[in-house]
PyMOL commands that place a pseudoatom at each C-alpha (Angstrom):
pseudoatom trace, name=CA, resn=MET, resi=1, chain=A, elem=C, hetatm=0, pos=[100.468, 65.857, 115.613]
pseudoatom trace, name=CA, resn=SER, resi=2, chain=A, elem=C, hetatm=0, pos=[102.704, 66.483, 118.574]
pseudoatom trace, name=CA, resn=LYS, resi=3, chain=A, elem=C, hetatm=0, pos=[103.327, 70.202, 118.120]
pseudoatom trace, name=CA, resn=ASP, resi=4, chain=A, elem=C, hetatm=0, pos=[101.096, 73.149, 117.280]
pseudoatom trace, name=CA, resn=PRO, resi=5, chain=A, elem=C, hetatm=0, pos=[101.925, 74.128, 113.660]
pseudoatom trace, name=CA, resn=TYR, resi=6, chain=A, elem=C, hetatm=0, pos=[101.864, 77.807, 114.625]
pseudoatom trace, name=CA, resn=THR, resi=7, chain=A, elem=C, hetatm=0, pos=[104.744, 77.240, 117.064]
pseudoatom trace, name=CA, resn=VAL, resi=8, chain=A, elem=C, hetatm=0, pos=[106.825, 75.334, 114.489]
pseudoatom trace, name=CA, resn=VAL, resi=9, chain=A, elem=C, hetatm=0, pos=[106.668, 77.633, 111.429]
pseudoatom trace, name=CA, resn=TYR, resi=10, chain=A, elem=C, hetatm=0, pos=[107.333, 81.306, 112.181]
pseudoatom trace, name=CA, resn=HIS, resi=11, chain=A, elem=C, hetatm=0, pos=[107.268, 83.038, 108.790]
pseudoatom trace, name=CA, resn=PRO, resi=12, chain=A, elem=C, hetatm=0, pos=[108.447, 82.767, 105.173]
pseudoatom trace, name=CA, resn=HIS, resi=13, chain=A, elem=C, hetatm=0, pos=[112.013, 83.855, 104.415]
pseudoatom trace, name=CA, resn=VAL, resi=14, chain=A, elem=C, hetatm=0, pos=[112.015, 85.957, 101.249]
pseudoatom trace, name=CA, resn=THR, resi=15, chain=A, elem=C, hetatm=0, pos=[115.164, 86.824, 99.292]
pseudoatom trace, name=CA, resn=GLU, resi=16, chain=A, elem=C, hetatm=0, pos=[116.035, 86.894, 95.614]
pseudoatom trace, name=CA, resn=LYS, resi=17, chain=A, elem=C, hetatm=0, pos=[117.441, 83.369, 95.981]
pseudoatom trace, name=CA, resn=THR, resi=18, chain=A, elem=C, hetatm=0, pos=[114.250, 82.044, 97.592]
pseudoatom trace, name=CA, resn=MET, resi=19, chain=A, elem=C, hetatm=0, pos=[112.146, 83.658, 94.860]
pseudoatom trace, name=CA, resn=ASN, resi=20, chain=A, elem=C, hetatm=0, pos=[114.212, 81.721, 92.289]
pseudoatom trace, name=CA, resn=LEU, resi=21, chain=A, elem=C, hetatm=0, pos=[113.769, 78.494, 94.279]
pseudoatom trace, name=CA, resn=MET, resi=22, chain=A, elem=C, hetatm=0, pos=[110.026, 79.121, 94.286]
pseudoatom trace, name=CA, resn=SER, resi=23, chain=A, elem=C, hetatm=0, pos=[109.693, 79.608, 90.537]
pseudoatom trace, name=CA, resn=GLU, resi=24, chain=A, elem=C, hetatm=0, pos=[112.301, 77.102, 89.324]
pseudoatom trace, name=CA, resn=GLN, resi=25, chain=A, elem=C, hetatm=0, pos=[112.212, 74.243, 91.866]
pseudoatom trace, name=CA, resn=ASN, resi=26, chain=A, elem=C, hetatm=0, pos=[108.770, 74.521, 93.538]
pseudoatom trace, name=CA, resn=LYS, resi=27, chain=A, elem=C, hetatm=0, pos=[110.369, 75.263, 96.951]
pseudoatom trace, name=CA, resn=LEU, resi=28, chain=A, elem=C, hetatm=0, pos=[109.599, 77.722, 99.747]
pseudoatom trace, name=CA, resn=GLU, resi=29, chain=A, elem=C, hetatm=0, pos=[111.846, 78.749, 102.625]
pseudoatom trace, name=CA, resn=PHE, resi=30, chain=A, elem=C, hetatm=0, pos=[110.593, 79.354, 106.162]
pseudoatom trace, name=CA, resn=ILE, resi=31, chain=A, elem=C, hetatm=0, pos=[112.121, 80.416, 109.454]
pseudoatom trace, name=CA, resn=VAL, resi=32, chain=A, elem=C, hetatm=0, pos=[111.171, 77.669, 111.916]
pseudoatom trace, name=CA, resn=ASP, resi=33, chain=A, elem=C, hetatm=0, pos=[111.566, 76.770, 115.583]
pseudoatom trace, name=CA, resn=ARG, resi=34, chain=A, elem=C, hetatm=0, pos=[115.156, 75.718, 116.269]
pseudoatom trace, name=CA, resn=ARG, resi=35, chain=A, elem=C, hetatm=0, pos=[113.920, 72.606, 118.130]
pseudoatom trace, name=CA, resn=ALA, resi=36, chain=A, elem=C, hetatm=0, pos=[111.676, 71.433, 115.273]
pseudoatom trace, name=CA, resn=ASN, resi=37, chain=A, elem=C, hetatm=0, pos=[112.843, 68.458, 113.217]
pseudoatom trace, name=CA, resn=LYS, resi=38, chain=A, elem=C, hetatm=0, pos=[112.116, 67.847, 109.527]
pseudoatom trace, name=CA, resn=LYS, resi=39, chain=A, elem=C, hetatm=0, pos=[109.018, 65.773, 110.269]
pseudoatom trace, name=CA, resn=ASP, resi=40, chain=A, elem=C, hetatm=0, pos=[107.617, 68.540, 112.522]
pseudoatom trace, name=CA, resn=VAL, resi=41, chain=A, elem=C, hetatm=0, pos=[108.174, 71.099, 109.744]
pseudoatom trace, name=CA, resn=LYS, resi=42, chain=A, elem=C, hetatm=0, pos=[106.557, 68.858, 107.115]
pseudoatom trace, name=CA, resn=LEU, resi=43, chain=A, elem=C, hetatm=0, pos=[103.460, 68.228, 109.240]
pseudoatom trace, name=CA, resn=ALA, resi=44, chain=A, elem=C, hetatm=0, pos=[103.169, 71.904, 110.208]
pseudoatom trace, name=CA, resn=VAL, resi=45, chain=A, elem=C, hetatm=0, pos=[103.424, 73.192, 106.618]
pseudoatom trace, name=CA, resn=GLU, resi=46, chain=A, elem=C, hetatm=0, pos=[100.899, 70.609, 105.408]
pseudoatom trace, name=CA, resn=ALA, resi=47, chain=A, elem=C, hetatm=0, pos=[98.472, 71.530, 108.216]
pseudoatom trace, name=CA, resn=LEU, resi=48, chain=A, elem=C, hetatm=0, pos=[98.860, 75.313, 107.904]
pseudoatom trace, name=CA, resn=PHE, resi=49, chain=A, elem=C, hetatm=0, pos=[98.761, 75.653, 104.121]
pseudoatom trace, name=CA, resn=GLU, resi=50, chain=A, elem=C, hetatm=0, pos=[96.807, 72.561, 102.966]
pseudoatom trace, name=CA, resn=VAL, resi=51, chain=A, elem=C, hetatm=0, pos=[99.556, 71.325, 100.638]
pseudoatom trace, name=CA, resn=LYS, resi=52, chain=A, elem=C, hetatm=0, pos=[101.611, 68.134, 100.360]
pseudoatom trace, name=CA, resn=VAL, resi=53, chain=A, elem=C, hetatm=0, pos=[105.336, 68.335, 101.115]
pseudoatom trace, name=CA, resn=GLN, resi=54, chain=A, elem=C, hetatm=0, pos=[107.772, 66.156, 99.169]
pseudoatom trace, name=CA, resn=SER, resi=55, chain=A, elem=C, hetatm=0, pos=[110.913, 66.954, 101.183]
pseudoatom trace, name=CA, resn=VAL, resi=56, chain=A, elem=C, hetatm=0, pos=[112.373, 69.265, 103.820]
pseudoatom trace, name=CA, resn=ASN, resi=57, chain=A, elem=C, hetatm=0, pos=[115.969, 70.465, 104.154]
pseudoatom trace, name=CA, resn=THR, resi=58, chain=A, elem=C, hetatm=0, pos=[117.071, 72.489, 107.174]
pseudoatom trace, name=CA, resn=PHE, resi=59, chain=A, elem=C, hetatm=0, pos=[120.035, 74.621, 108.153]
pseudoatom trace, name=CA, resn=ILE, resi=60, chain=A, elem=C, hetatm=0, pos=[120.890, 77.024, 110.946]
pseudoatom trace, name=CA, resn=ASN, resi=61, chain=A, elem=C, hetatm=0, pos=[122.550, 80.414, 110.576]
pseudoatom trace, name=CA, resn=SER, resi=62, chain=A, elem=C, hetatm=0, pos=[122.624, 83.700, 112.497]
pseudoatom trace, name=CA, resn=GLU, resi=63, chain=A, elem=C, hetatm=0, pos=[118.986, 84.409, 111.603]
pseudoatom trace, name=CA, resn=GLY, resi=64, chain=A, elem=C, hetatm=0, pos=[117.803, 81.110, 113.119]
pseudoatom trace, name=CA, resn=LYS, resi=65, chain=A, elem=C, hetatm=0, pos=[116.737, 77.777, 111.710]
pseudoatom trace, name=CA, resn=HIS, resi=66, chain=A, elem=C, hetatm=0, pos=[115.633, 77.725, 108.082]
pseudoatom trace, name=CA, resn=ALA, resi=67, chain=A, elem=C, hetatm=0, pos=[113.589, 75.027, 106.372]
pseudoatom trace, name=CA, resn=ILE, resi=68, chain=A, elem=C, hetatm=0, pos=[113.523, 74.717, 102.590]
pseudoatom trace, name=CA, resn=VAL, resi=69, chain=A, elem=C, hetatm=0, pos=[110.286, 72.908, 101.772]
pseudoatom trace, name=CA, resn=LYS, resi=70, chain=A, elem=C, hetatm=0, pos=[109.758, 71.231, 98.390]
pseudoatom trace, name=CA, resn=LEU, resi=71, chain=A, elem=C, hetatm=0, pos=[106.111, 70.759, 97.478]
pseudoatom trace, name=CA, resn=THR, resi=72, chain=A, elem=C, hetatm=0, pos=[104.822, 67.806, 95.477]
pseudoatom trace, name=CA, resn=LYS, resi=73, chain=A, elem=C, hetatm=0, pos=[104.146, 68.447, 91.788]
pseudoatom trace, name=CA, resn=ASP, resi=74, chain=A, elem=C, hetatm=0, pos=[100.389, 68.639, 92.536]
pseudoatom trace, name=CA, resn=TYR, resi=75, chain=A, elem=C, hetatm=0, pos=[100.950, 71.961, 94.334]
pseudoatom trace, name=CA, resn=SER, resi=76, chain=A, elem=C, hetatm=0, pos=[102.550, 75.210, 93.220]
pseudoatom trace, name=CA, resn=ALA, resi=77, chain=A, elem=C, hetatm=0, pos=[104.982, 77.065, 95.474]
pseudoatom trace, name=CA, resn=GLU, resi=78, chain=A, elem=C, hetatm=0, pos=[104.177, 80.266, 93.544]
pseudoatom trace, name=CA, resn=ASP, resi=79, chain=A, elem=C, hetatm=0, pos=[100.446, 79.872, 94.268]
pseudoatom trace, name=CA, resn=LEU, resi=80, chain=A, elem=C, hetatm=0, pos=[101.162, 79.265, 97.948]
pseudoatom trace, name=CA, resn=GLY, resi=81, chain=A, elem=C, hetatm=0, pos=[103.506, 82.261, 97.971]
pseudoatom trace, name=CA, resn=MET, resi=82, chain=A, elem=C, hetatm=0, pos=[100.696, 84.434, 96.621]
pseudoatom trace, name=CA, resn=ARG, resi=83, chain=A, elem=C, hetatm=0, pos=[98.297, 83.084, 99.270]
pseudoatom trace, name=CA, resn=ILE, resi=84, chain=A, elem=C, hetatm=0, pos=[100.625, 83.816, 102.176]
pseudoatom trace, name=CA, resn=GLY, resi=85, chain=A, elem=C, hetatm=0, pos=[101.724, 87.230, 100.915]
pseudoatom trace, name=CA, resn=VAL, resi=86, chain=A, elem=C, hetatm=0, pos=[105.278, 86.599, 99.728]
pseudoatom trace, name=CA, resn=PHE, resi=87, chain=A, elem=C, hetatm=0, pos=[104.692, 88.740, 96.637]
for i in range(1, 87): cmd.bond("trace and resi %d" % i, "trace and resi %d" % (i + 1))
show_as sticks, trace
zoom trace
């Protein structure tokens, strides 16, 4: 892995919308390094949280770069959210 996962993923982004994504679509949203690409985010999330990532979508707004990470059906976004203190 080219980048340290701790420098790629900063923290989870928690809003009412992201809570709905978590429960309904098995997705989590993170604030990530603006220079990180989708592959960097996927590898970092898999390394940090010991899950498998199905897909990554990114966008940039005034808060920084966001990554919406969809986990494979073998993993639960709600369980991961509990582990990392989203709730």
